[in-house]
C-alpha positions in Angstrom: 8.8 24.1 27.5 7.9 23.1 24.0 4.3 22.9 22.8 4.5 19.1 22.8 5.8 19.1 26.4 3.0 21.5 27.4 0.3 19.2 25.8 1.8 16.2 27.5 1.8 17.9 30.8 -1.9 18.8 30.4 -2.8 15.3 29.3 -1.0 13.8 32.2 -2.7 16.2 34.7 -6.1 15.4 33.2 -5.3 11.6 33.4 -4.2 11.8 37.0 -7.3 13.8 38.0 -9.6 11.4 36.2 -8.0 8.4 38.0 -8.4 10.1 41.3 -12.1 10.3 40.7 -12.2 6.4 40.7 -11.5 6.2 44.4 -14.4 4.5 46.2 -16.0 6.5 49.1 -15.5 4.9 52.5 -19.3 4.4 53.0 -19.3 1.7 50.2 -16.0 0.1 51.3 -17.5 -0.4 54.7 -20.2 -2.6 53.3 -17.7 -5.3 52.0 -14.8 -7.3 53.3 -12.4 -6.9 50.3 -11.4 -3.9 48.2 -13.0 -3.7 44.8 -9.5 -3.1 43.3 -8.0 -6.3 44.8 -6.6 -8.5 42.1 -6.2 -12.3 42.2 -3.4 -14.1 40.3 -6.0 -16.4 38.9 -7.4 -13.5 36.9 -4.2 -13.3 34.9 -3.5 -17.0 34.1 -2.2 -17.9 30.6 -5.1 -18.6 28.3 -4.9 -19.7 24.7 -7.8 -17.4 23.9 -5.3 -14.5 24.4 -3.4 -15.8 21.3 -6.2 -14.5 19.1 -5.9 -10.9 20.3 -4.0 -8.3 18.3 -1.6 -7.8 21.3 -0.4 -11.4 21.1 -0.4 -11.5 17.3 1.7 -8.3 17.1 4.1 -9.6 19.8 4.6 -12.9 18.0 5.2 -11.1 14.7 7.8 -8.8 16.2 9.6 -11.6 17.9 9.6 -13.8 14.8 11.3 -11.0 12.8 14.3 -11.2 15.1 17.2 -13.6 14.6 17.6 -16.4 17.1 19.4 -15.3 20.2 17.7 -11.9 20.2 14.1 -12.9 20.8 13.8 -11.4 24.2 10.5 -10.1 25.7 10.0 -7.8 28.7 6.5 -7.9 30.3 5.9 -4.8 32.5 3.2 -5.3 35.0 3.2 -9.0 34.1 0.5 -10.1 36.6 0.6 -13.9 36.6 2.1 -14.0 33.1 -1.1 -14.3 31.1 0.3 -12.3 28.2 4.0 -13.1 28.0 4.1 -16.8 28.9 1.9 -17.6 25.9 4.7 -16.4 23.6 7.3 -19.0 24.6 9.2 -20.6 22.8 9.0 -17.8 20.2 10.2 -15.6 23.0 13.5 -17.2 24.0 13.9 -15.2 27.2 10.9 -13.6 29.1 11.5 -11.0 31.8 8.4 -10.4 34.0 8.4 -7.3 36.1 5.7 -6.7 38.7 5.5 -5.0 42.1 3.6 -7.9 43.6 5.7 -10.9 44.6 2.5 -12.9 44.8 2.0 -12.3 41.1 5.6 -13.2 40.3 5.2 -16.4 42.3 2.2 -17.2 40.1 4.3 -16.4 37.0 6.9 -19.0 38.0 4.2 -21.6 38.9 2.4 -21.0 35.5 5.7 -21.2 33.6 6.4 -24.6 35.3 3.0 -25.9 34.3 3.6 -24.8 30.7 7.0 -26.5 30.6 9.0 -23.3 30.3 12.5 -23.9 31.5 14.0 -21.8 34.3 16.7 -20.5 31.9 13.9 -18.9 29.8 12.3 -16.9 32.6 13.4 -14.0 34.8 11.2 -12.4 37.4 11.9 -8.9 38.8 9.9 -7.6 41.8 9.9 -3.8 41.2 7.7 -0.8 40.4 8.1 0.7 36.9 10.1 2.6 35.9 12.5 0.3 37.7 15.6 1.7 39.4 17.4 -1.3 37.7 15.9 -0.6 34.2 15.3 -3.9 32.4 15.6 -4.1 28.6 14.6 -6.5 25.8 14.1 -6.5 22.1 10.3 -6.4 22.5 8.4 -4.9 25.4 4.7 -5.4 26.3 2.6 -3.7 28.9 -1.0 -5.0 29.2 -3.7 -3.6 31.3 -1.5 -1.6 33.7 -1.8 2.1 32.7 -5.0 2.8 34.6 -3.0 2.2 37.8 -0.4 4.8 36.7 -1.1 8.4 37.6 2.1 9.6 35.8 1.9 7.8 32.5 4.4 9.9 30.5 7.5 8.8 32.3 6.1 5.2 32.4 5.6 5.2 28.6 9.0 6.7 28.0 10.6 4.0 30.1 8.8 1.3 28.1 10.2 2.7 24.8 13.7 3.3 26.2 13.7 -0.4 27.3 13.0 -1.8 23.9 15.3 -2.1 20.9 12.7 -3.4 18.4 9.1 -2.8 19.4 6.6 -1.9 22.2 3.0 -3.0 22.5 0.7 -1.4 25.0 -2.8 -2.8 25.7 -5.5 -1.0 27.7 -9.3 -1.2 28.0 -11.0 1.7 26.2 -12.2 3.0 29.5 -11.2 2.3 33.1 -11.4 -1.5 33.8 -14.2 -0.8 36.3 -16.2 1.3 33.8 -18.2 -1.7 32.8 -19.9 -2.1 36.2 -21.1 1.5 36.4 -24.7 0.3 35.8 -24.4 -1.8 38.9 -23.2 1.1 41.0 -26.2 3.1 39.8 -28.7 0.3 40.3 -27.6 -0.9 43.7 -26.2 2.2 45.3 -27.7 5.1 43.3 -24.1 6.3 42.8 -22.9 7.6 39.4 -19.3 6.6 38.7 -16.8 8.4 36.5 -16.4 7.7 32.7 -12.8 9.1 32.2 -10.0 8.6 31.4 -10.0 6.8 28.1 -7.4 4.8 26.0 -7.5 7.6 23.4 -5.3 9.6 25.8 -2.6 6.9 25.6 -2.5 7.2 21.9 -2.3 10.9 22.1 0.6 10.7 24.6 2.6 8.3 22.3 2.1 10.7 19.4 3.3 13.7 21.4 6.3 11.6 22.4 7.2 11.4 18.7 5.8 8.0 17.7 2.9 7.1 15.4 1.5 3.9 16.9 -0.5 1.3 15.0 -3.9 0.9 16.7 -6.1 -2.1 17.1 -9.6 -2.3 18.7 -11.6 -5.3 19.8 -14.1 -6.4 22.4 -14.0 -8.9 25.3 -17.2 -10.8 25.7 -19.7 -9.6 28.2 -19.9 -11.4 31.6 -22.1 -14.5 31.8 -24.9 -13.7 34.3 -25.4 -17.5 34.9 -21.8 -17.9 36.0 -21.7 -17.3 39.8 -18.0 -16.7 39.7 -18.3 -14.0 37.1 -21.3 -12.4 38.9 -19.3 -12.4 42.1 -16.3 -10.7 40.4 -18.6 -7.9 39.1 -20.4 -7.5 42.4 -17.1 -7.2 44.3 -16.1 -4.4 41.8 -19.3 -2.6 42.6 -19.0 -3.1 46.4 -22.2 -5.1 46.6 -22.4 -7.4 49.7 -22.4 -11.2 49.0 -26.0 -11.6 50.3 -27.2 -9.5 47.3 -25.3 -11.4 44.6 -28.4 -13.3 43.6 -30.0 -10.0 42.9 -27.0 -9.0 40.9 -27.4 -12.1 38.7 -31.1 -11.4 38.2 -30.3 -7.8 37.2 -27.6 -8.9 34.7 -29.9 -11.4 33.1 -32.5 -8.6 32.6 -30.0 -5.8 31.8 -26.8 -7.4 30.3 -23.6 -5.4 30.6 -21.9 -4.3 27.4 -18.8 -6.1 26.2 -15.5 -4.4 27.3 -13.7 -2.5 24.5 -9.9 -3.0 24.3 -7.2 -1.1 22.5 -3.6 -1.9 21.7 -0.9 0.4 20.4 2.2 -0.9 18.6 5.3 1.3 18.4 8.0 -0.1 16.0 11.5 1.1 16.7 13.5 -0.8 14.1 
């Protein structure tokens, strides 16, 4: 085993251990009717605000550099297409891969709403790496890696599937890190702080790539928006009858904006 391989193994073990710490104890799950990790397709709808992020800017740049007929985009862990669908028609063919058929159905519905023709979209219901490995000129994976306990093979497969560039986006900390103050306030329970996006950059470098890195922030939740308060409360396993208390707490103690990082690997 080379020194790089040994470091990668250590990083991956630490990543997996840190993710395991995010499991929610049963005593808190018993207080609510839905899992705090349950995802709704509506959370991943295409949004023009995404076009202003470095992730979308980089993807548009990489696709625009390619000749017509080669502007293909693979979206791994696509959700409802909130990232990739915003890039049509610059992306002439979009392949969305997700293990949830519900999410892929939402991709197709959202594509139809945006006027994206069927010939420009392919959906694949599969885990990643997929047994039937998909490929494209440009590959994107946004907000997926905190669900992946073995990220090295996952990242390798992203790179192997791209001929031109790969863009990976993750929050700086676990997506539920931002509601740690709610856990402490309403349950007296201290949640984990690791892993972090810095480990993703370290893995890419140990794999032999020097990614470009961008950082930005998503706005903090609006404590006067009942839908946003409910979303945060669900993540902290707070029963619905206490959501008004959650809103009052957030107005007095606003949560911090969520830090986001993106990594661009150029292959050609």
